[in-house]
N, C-alpha and C positions, 0 to 999 in steps of 0.2 A: 717678731713679735706674733702675729698670725702670716708667716709664712709657711707655704709647703715646705716638707723636707722629708723627702727621699731616705727611708729607713731599711731596707730589705729585707723587713719580714713578714715572714709566710706565714698566712692566717691560714685559722686550722680550717678543714676542709670535713665536709659533711658527715663523712665517710670514719675520720679521726672521730669524728664524737659519737657516732652507732657503730663503730666496729668492736667494739669488747664484748656487744649483746650476743656475739654471735661465736664468739672464741672465749668464752664464759669467764672474759676480766670485768667486765660489766661496762655499760657509760660512763663515759671519763667525767663526771656530775658524781655516779658513784662511787668511783676511786677518788676523788675527790673529798667527798665525806668520810671513805675506807683512811683515807690520808691523816685526817683529822679527828681519827678515832671519833667519827659519831657511831652511837648504837642506832640503831634503825630498828631495832625488835619492838615490839606493842607500840606500832605508830599507826595510828587511821590518815590513810589517803583524803587527801580535798580534791572532788575531782569535778569536772565543769560544771557537771549536774549538781553537784554540793553548792560550786560558786554560785550560777543560776537562782538557788533558791536562798540564799544567803544573802545575793545581790536586792532580790526580789520584798526579802524581810527585811533587809538592814535600810537601805533605802540612801545609807550616808555618799555626799559627795565626798572624793578625795582617796578614802582607802578602800575604792568600790573593785578591787581588787584582791583578793591576798588567800594565795592559793596556797594549802600545806598542810602544818598541823592545825587545827582545831580545841588549842590548850596554849595557855599564860605561858608555861615552862617553857616554850620552846627556846630550845638547841642549837641548831640548825643552820644554816644559812639562808640568812634575810636577803632579799637583793630588791632595793625601794629603788622604783623610778619615779622622777618627780621630773614632770612638763607634761606639753601640749599634744595636740592629737599627734605631730610628727611620732614621739617619743613614747603616744601611745601605741604606733604600730610597728615601731621597736620591740618595745613590750611583747608585742602581739607574734611576733616572729622570734622571740628567744625564747617564748612559751614553750613553742614546738619543737625546737632545741633540746627542753630539757625536761621532755611530756614521754613519759612510756608510752610504746608502743602496744603490749600488752596489756596497760590497765588506762589508757586512754587519762591519765592524770601525771600530773608531774611528777620524779622522782623524789621518795620519803628524808625528810629531812632538809627540802626547800619551800622557800615560800617566798609569794613575787608581790607586792605591792605598787597601786597606783597612785602617786598625788596628784592631784590636777591642777595645773597654773592655768587653764583656758581665761581668756578675759585680762592676763598678764599679770604677774607676780605682786603688782599694788595691791588688784584685786583679793589676789588667795595667800597672801602671804598668810595670814592669822590662820588661815584653814592647815595649811602647810607645818608651820610650826605646829600646831593644835594636835597634828596626826602624829607629825613624827615624836612629840614626848607622849602621846598614847603607846607607840610603838615601844619607847625606853621604858616606859611605864610598864607595860608587860612583859616581857624579855629581858629587862634589866641588860646584864652583861654576858649572857649565857648563850646567846646566839650572837654568831659573823655576820656583820652587817657590812651591804653594799649598796650606798647610793648613789645612783647613775642620772644624774639631771640636768636640764636648759633651760632658761626664760629669754624669747629671743622675738619671735615672729610676733605674739602677739602683743608685746611690748611695744615693736616698732608701730605696731598698724595703731594700735589704740594711742600709746602718747605720740605718735609723730603725724598722724595722716588728717586731712584738713578733712574729710568723711565725717569724721570721729569727735569732729571739735564739740559738739554740744554735749554727744555725752561722757566729752570730757567733764567738760564744763558740771556737768549733773555730779561727780564723785568726788563726796567729801575725801578723799585719799589720795588726787590728784591737784597738785597745786601748777594749775596751765596757764600761769602766769611764767615759768619756769622753761628751759629749752628744753624738747623731751627726751635727748641726750642727756644733761645733766639728771631729768628725774628718773629715767634707768639706770647709770651709776648708783644712786644713791638706794634704789631698790636693792639691786645685786648687790651693794654690798652690806646689807639687813640679809638678806638672804646667804651670802656667804657666810657672813661671820656667825649663821646661825650651824650652818654645815661644818666649817672648820670647828666649832666646838662640843660637836656633837660626835659621841662615842660609837664610829663605824671605824671600821678595816681598810674600807677601800671607799674613795669616794672621789668621783669621775664628775667632770663641767664639760658637759658634749658641745662644742661652740654649735653657733646659731646655725641650720642649714640653707643652704643657698635658693630661697624664696622668691616665687615672683619674677622668673628669667622671663627677659624679653625676646628670644630667641629660639627656636624648634619647640612651641606647644605645640604639638600634632594632638587631632581628634578634637579639636569644637572650632568652633566660627567664635570670634571676639565680635558682638555687636558691634552695631557702629555706632550707638547711642552712649555705650558704656563709656565710664570716665577710668582712668586708673589713677591714683594718685600718683607723686612724686616721692612720696618716698617708700611705696610697694616695687622694693627694686632691691637686687640680689647686691649694689654700691652700700645701702644704705645698712642692708642685712653684714655685710665686711667691715663696717664702724662700730658698728653694736661690738662688733665679735673681738674688738682691738680696744674696747670698754673693758669688755667682759675681763681677756687676758690681763692687763693693765692692773684692773681692779684684784681680780685673784694672784698675781705675783707677788702684789704690795702688800696684802690682808691676811693669806688665806694659805699656810704652807703645808699644811696636810690633803689639800686640794688637786688634785691633774686635769690636765686637758686633755681631752681628746678631742679630734678632727670633725668635723659637722658640715664644715664650710666647702674644703679642696674637692673633697670626694663627691658633692652635689652639683656644683659649679659648672662640669664639663658636659657632664650627660643633661638636658634638660628634657630629652625626649623619656630617661628613666625615671617619669612620673606615674602618680599613682592613674589608674582609669576607674570607669563604673556604667553602668548603665546606660544611662542619661548624659554621658560626657558632661559633669559638671565642671566649671572653669575655674571655680576656687580650689578643687582638691587637685587639679592639674596643674594647677600655679606654684602649691606646696609640698603639698607629698610625695615624698620621694616613691620609686617604683619599687618591684619587689626583687630586681637586682640587689638595687643600693638597701634596702632594707636587710636582705641577708649577710651585706660585710656589715652591716652595723650588729646584727644580733652576735654575728659567729666573732663579731673582734670584741664584744661585749663581754661573751665566754669566754675565750681566751684569756682575756686583763684579769678576769674573775680567777681562773686557774693560775695564772700568775702569782695572783697577790696573796692569796691561799693556801694554794698547792703543787706549787711550781713542777714540785717531782714527778708530777702526775704526766707532764709531758715531756720529760724525759723516757718515759717507761717505752 
């Protein structure tokens, strides 16, 4: 089940990713696209400046980061991140790894999208489903699609926390007469069935990170008047991960599972810091070192799944 397994796998180093740009073979993602026989001619890059304008004009929640080609006939690699603020941090670091330092835009033939699950999957399931359908309608089967997803921390907090009892009662999509673990299991079954049926080449559930650590939280003083609900703990997160593992194993043969829990549990000091030392970010957001591992692992997994020959070069 959700036990730690040592695989003796060497992760991609930063220099492995970018070295080809100096010796003439190209960035690792460019070599992957070449391996897929992708034609990069006559493509318009979508820069960060373009993204800011697009987001300002569009204003949609969900598909609010789509960097790549601004044409519906996109046939490169489309990486779809689905998750909360932790997944968004992972996506941010990952984007840096696939950004051309010469143009400061991601490499041609690559698109990145983010579908938000803040508020829990009960509240965001309809939006996630509609955005996935929109991507499929626009691109069909022309692009290589990768789905990296998680839902967990917001579900633990909203479904189980005593502090959230009033807000749960006001949400029609949540049956507050059921146990929170059963509600999570039902919602995750709905989400994984949608993703299992979705025509993507790679689909990976990242287990929920070990949020709300009870020790090693440096950089802030816990106010004496603050209450920490019992459900906000890495132990409850572990149990939710057990539910996720069993759910995916039973229903979804096309979805793999990547660890997010054990990699964050031993280092509670590697958490996000802020100028004002916000407690919330310290308790649930991994720090720079862990985000680097997450991002490099995502890139390595994508390369292995789509163009493994590149790693042997």
